[in-house]
N, C-alpha and C positions, 0 to 999 in steps of 0.2 A: 504494500500500500504506500503510495507516494506521500511524502511529508507535506503538511499544510504550510504555506508560506505567509509571513506577515512582514510588514515594514518594521515593526518593533515588537519585541517580547520583553515583558517585565517578569523576572523570576522572583516572586515573593510579593505578597499583598499586605505588608506591614506598613508602619508609618512613613516609610520611604517609598515603598513600591506602589501602594495604591494612589497616593497623590501624583506620582510620576505617570502612572497609567491614565488617570483622569485627565491630567494636563495634556498628555499625548492625544487622547480622544478629543479634547477641546480644540486642539490644533489640527484636527482632521487626519491624523495618522492612524492607519490600520494597525491596531494594537491587540495583543493577547497578553493577559496576566495569568500567571500560574501560581497557585497557592496550595500547599500540601495539607494545611490544617486549620489555620485561624485567619478568616477574612478580617482584616484590620490589624493582624499581627499579634505578637506576644503582648505588646504594650496595651492594646485595647482590650484584649480578652483575658489575659492572665498576668498582667503587669501593672503599668501605670494607672489605668482606669479602675480596675477592681481594688487595687491597694488604696487608692485615694478614697474610694467609697467606704472601705472599712476604716480607714483613718478618720474620716468624717464621723462615722458612727461612734468611734471611740471618743472623739472630742465632744460629741453631743452628750454622751453618757457622763463624761467628766463635768460638763457644764451643768447637767442636772444635779449631780452630786454636790455641787458647790453653788447652786442657785440661791441658797439662803443668804448669801452675801449681798444679793440685790433685793432681798425681801421676798423672794419667791419661795413659798413653802410647799413642797410636794408630798403628797400622802405616800408613805411607805418608801422603800429603797428601790430605785430603778434597777432592773435586771436585763441581761442580754438574752434574747431568744435567737440563738445562732442559726437555727433553721430559717427563721424569717429574714434575718440579716443576709444570709447567703442567697436567699431567693430574691431579695431586693437588689443585691449586687449583680446577680445574674440577669435581672431585668435591664439594668443599666447597660451592661456590656452587650446584651442581646440587641437592644435598640440601636446601639452604635454600629455593631457588626452588620446588622441588617441594612443600616444606612449606607455603609460602604458598598455593599453589593448593589444597592439601588442606584447609587451615584455612578458606579462603573457601568452598569447597564444603560443608564440614562445618557452617558457620554459615548455610547456605542463601542465600549471596550468588551471584547470577548473574554470569557472566564473559563478556566479549566482547573479542576481540583485534582491534585496528584503530586507525587514526588518526582522532580525532574533532575536529570543529569546530562552533562555535556557529552556528546559523542563526536563533536568537532567544534571548531571555533564559532560556527554559526548554526549549529544543529543541536537540538535537545531531544532526549527520549523522556517521555512523561508516563509514569506508571499510574494510570487512572483505575477506577473501580471496574471499568469495562475492559481493561487490558492496556498494554503499552501503545502509545502513539508517538509519532515523531513530528516535530515542528521545526521550521527554519525561519530565520529573520535576517534582515540587513543590519539591524541594531538589536543587541540583547543587553538588558540592564540587570545586573546581579544585585538583588536586594534581599538577600537570604537571612539577614539578621544575625542573632547570637543566642547563646544558651548559657545557663549558669555553669561555672567551673566546679568540678567535683573534686573534693579533697580526698587523697588516698586514705582508705580505711573508713570513709564516710559515704557509702554508696546511697544514691537517691532511690535505689530499688528497695532499700530497707524502709519499713513503715515508720520507724522512729526518726529517720533522717529526712528533713524537708528541704526542698529548694523553694524558691519564691512562689512557683506555681502551686505546689502542694500546700504551702503555708496559707495561701489565699482561699483555699477550698476546704478548710478544716470544718468538720461537722460540729465540733465543740471547742471551746477555748481551753487550751492546755493549762493545767494548774501550774506547771513549772516548765519554762522554756529557756533553753540555752541557745545563744546566738553566736555562731563563729563568724567573726568579721564585724568590725565596728565602722564600716563605711556607711554611705548614705542609705543603702538598701537595708542593711542590718539594723541601723538606728530607726529608720522609718517603721519597719515591721516590729522590732522589739518594743518601741514606744507605743505602737498601736495595740499590741497584745497586752502590754502593761495596763493600759487604760481599760481594756476589756476584762481584766481580772487576773492575768497571768503574773507569776513571780518570774522576773526576767533577769538573766545573767548574760552579759556580753563579753566575749573574749576577743581581743584585738592584738595582733602581732606588733604593730607600730607602738610608739611611745605615747600616742594620743588617739582618740577616736577622730573620725573625719580627717584622715591624713591629707595634707595639702591645703587645709583651710586656715584662714587667719586665726591667730592664737586668741584674739578677743572673742571670736565666734565660738571656738572650742571651749574656752573657759566658761562661757555662759551656758552652752549645751551640757557640759559636764555637771554644772551646778543644778540644772533643771532635771537631768537624769537622776542625780542623787536624791533630789527632793521628791521625785515621783516614785522612788523605790527601786529603780533599775540598778543592779550591781554591775560594775564595769571593771574588768581586769585588762590593763594595757601592758605592752611588752610581754604578752603571753601567747602560747601556742597550744592549740588542741592536738593531743597526741593519739588518743584512741578512745573507744567506748565499748562497753559490753552490757548485755542485758542482765537485769537482776529482777528479783521479785517485786521491787518497788519502782522499776522504770529503767531508764538508760543511765548507766554510770559513766560519766565523761571524765577522763583524766586529761589534765592540761598542765603545761609547764609555765610557771610564773618566775619573775626575778627572784622570788624567795623559795623556789623549789616546786616540786610537783604537788598538785592539789586535785581533788575530785569533787564532783557535784552530781546530784541525781536529778534527772529531768524526765518529763513525759514526752518531750520532743526536742530534737536538735535541729536548728535552722542553720544552714550553711550559706553564707552570703559573702564569698571572698572574691567576687568579680564574675565577669562573663567572657566567653570566648566566641569568636566568629564561627558561623556554620559553613565556612568555606571548604571544610574537609568532607562535606557530604554531597558535593555536586560534580565530582570528577573534573575539577578545574585544570588539572594537569594536561587534559586533552585540548586545552585552548592555547597553551604555551605562554600565558600571560605572566608578567613579572609580579612577584609577591614580596611583601615585607614581613617575613615570618608567616603567620597565619592570615595576615591581612592583605588585601589587594591594593597594589599601588595605583594611584590615580593622580591626574593633574587637576587644575582648577576648573576644568570642564567635565570632571568625573570620567574622563577617558582613561582606559587602561592602556597597556603597551600593545594590545592587539586592536587594530582598526575595527570599529563597529561594535566593540565591547566596552561596557561601562560598569561602574560599581558605585553603590551609594550606601549610606547608613553604617550600621555596625560592622559590616564586613570590610570597611576601609579603615585606614588609620585616622586617629582623631577621637573626639569624644563620642562615647556610646550613648547618645541621647536622642529621643524620639523627634524632637523639634529640629535637631540638626539633620536627621535623616529626611524629614519632610522637605527641608530647604534643598538638600542635595537632589531629591527627586524632582522637584519643580525646575531647578536649574538644568538638570540632565535632560528633561523633556524639551526644554527650549533649545538646547544644544542639538539634540537629534533633529529638531525641526529646522535647523540651519541658522538659528539666531545667534548673534555674537554675544553670548552671555557667559559669565564666569562666577564661580563661587568665591567671592572675595569679601565675605562678611568679616568685619573687624572683631566681632565678639560673638560667642555662643553662650547665652546665659545658662546658668546652672541653678537648679532649685532642689532643695532637700525638704521634704514634708515631715520634718520632726516637729516637736512642740517646744519652743516656737519654730516657725518655718525659717529657712535660710535661703537667700537668693543672692547671686553674684552676677555682675556684668563687667566685662573688661578686667583690669588687673586688680587683685586684692593688694592691700597695703604692702605686705612682705614681698609680693611679686614685683610691684613697682619699684621698691627700693633695691631689690636684687637686680633689676634691669638697669640700674644706674640713675634713675630719676631723683632729682631733688624735689620732694613732694610737699604739697600742702594737704593737710587732712582735716576734714570737718566731721565731727562725730556728735550725734544728737540722740539721747535715749528716748525711747517711746514714752517713758514716764513723764516727759516734758510736753507730750503731744496730747491735747485735750481729747481728741477722739479715742485714743487708746485708753484713756482713763474711763471714758463712758462705756467702753466694752469690757472693762475689767481685765484687759490684756496689756500689761505694761512691760513685760520682759522683753529686752532687746534694744536694738539701736539701728540707726542708719549711719553709714560711714561713706563719705565721698572723698576720693583720692584724686588729686590734680597735680599737674606739672607746675611747680612754683614759678618758673620763668614766664610761661604763657597763660596759665590759668586753665589750660585744656584739661577736661575731665578724662582721667585715665581709667577709672573704674569706680564702681559702687558696690558696697556690700550691705545687705539688709538682713537682719535677723530679728524676727518679731512677727506680730500678727499680719497675715495676708502679704507676707514678703513675696510670695509667688506672683501675686497680682501687681504689686507695686514695681517690680523690677523692670517692667517693659519701658517705663519712662527712662530708666537708666540705659537700657539697650539703645534706645534712640539717641540719647545724649552721646554715647560712645561712637555710634555709627556716624553721627553728624558732626563729630569733633567739637561738641559744645564746650564753651568755657563756663567757669563757675558762675559768672554773672548772668549767663543765659538762663540757668536754672533759678538762680537767686532772684532775678527780676521778673520771672514768669509768675503771675498771680495764681496761687493754688487755692482751691476752695476750702472754706473753713466751716465746720470742723471735719477734717479728714485725716487719714493716716498719711496721705501723700505729702502733707505739709512737712513731714519729717525729712523728705528729700530736699525741699527748698531750704529748710532750716540748716541742714547739714552743709549744703553748698555755701550758705551765708556764713556758717561757722568757720569754714575753711578760709574765708576772707576776713574773719574777725568781725563780722557784722550780724551775728545771730541775735535775735530778739528774745527768744524764750529760754535760752541757756546762757550761762556766763561764757564770754569769749576768753580763750586762753591767751 
């Protein structure tokens, strides 16, 4: 049977692949998208979206437990019905996944479900439910995403050992949860389950949680974790585990020697690896950077007509970065002179409080040789934060002292994930401190913190003392 031919094939319908395919369809390019499991990808189905749904539930529960501070008296103690919570979470992901399929169809993109492998630079074999089929294309976009890294001795096949996917589908809240890895995924999930009622212990190899983040951020998060009852062991390494009558006994090495703890579940969150080993990429002859595909600023690989986007390329493994890659890639395939030249990719951590960064953090700016101005304003000085009873955190604006150009913004506090977009625009537009400081921000809002921090860097803040 001859192979069906397309102008473009997108391999993977995650946060990079499906936007790429939709944009290709909008540009009038005959496109096929192939997805083996999750329409919308890991992020939408078993990652970003469901985790934020559960994180929100945990936060709502905590708000109920402390509502008396605002004079709200609730009858009885709120409890979590995990069956209903999981059903609600699945409704959210189901709506979004269905929306992805509808948008692909509406933009005249063909869809095939199955596992694909390269048989040549421009030919794929797809194992569908009906059997294998072959497809070819002038342009093929590799958008195959990534998966959790498995630690030796901690197999995800064991019921006790959880990856992020399994952790988001638990039928009940574990009484005791051990988290291996104190990066953003481990802290998001660990904090969420602490709010839902778990006793949580985090084990991190580095000398701090959230390696790579500003020390001011880490200090605040450390304090909040301790206050919430999460136990953290830094400079520590999980060694092994064994089953006992009381659960999983985890042995880990600390600076003070080996220790053990007993848990009902062990969540492993030590990073992710690209799925490039699952599609026979060696048959394309493309250049690799370890497990990652090498690309240029147009997402082109070393093989003409082949592209790669998202987690399978070098750079940050973030859904919004993959989406941007995908849209740029579609424009390139259409023959437009477009490049991926973003000055910053924002990062968000949905801990409590939230963390968000755009551009350079203060230590990064200093390490890069900049003489910096820094403006830092606590949310405790922002009226809107006080009215929401969420005052932990701050806004920090970092700028070049000579020019006033904003180099980066770090926000840790309520709704940091929503506030950071103003900072992204400031970095992209190469704004100066006065551009932010002289822009009227509505009152009372949390966004005033960004304006105040810019003014603080100039020594002109109104609601905090200038240094």
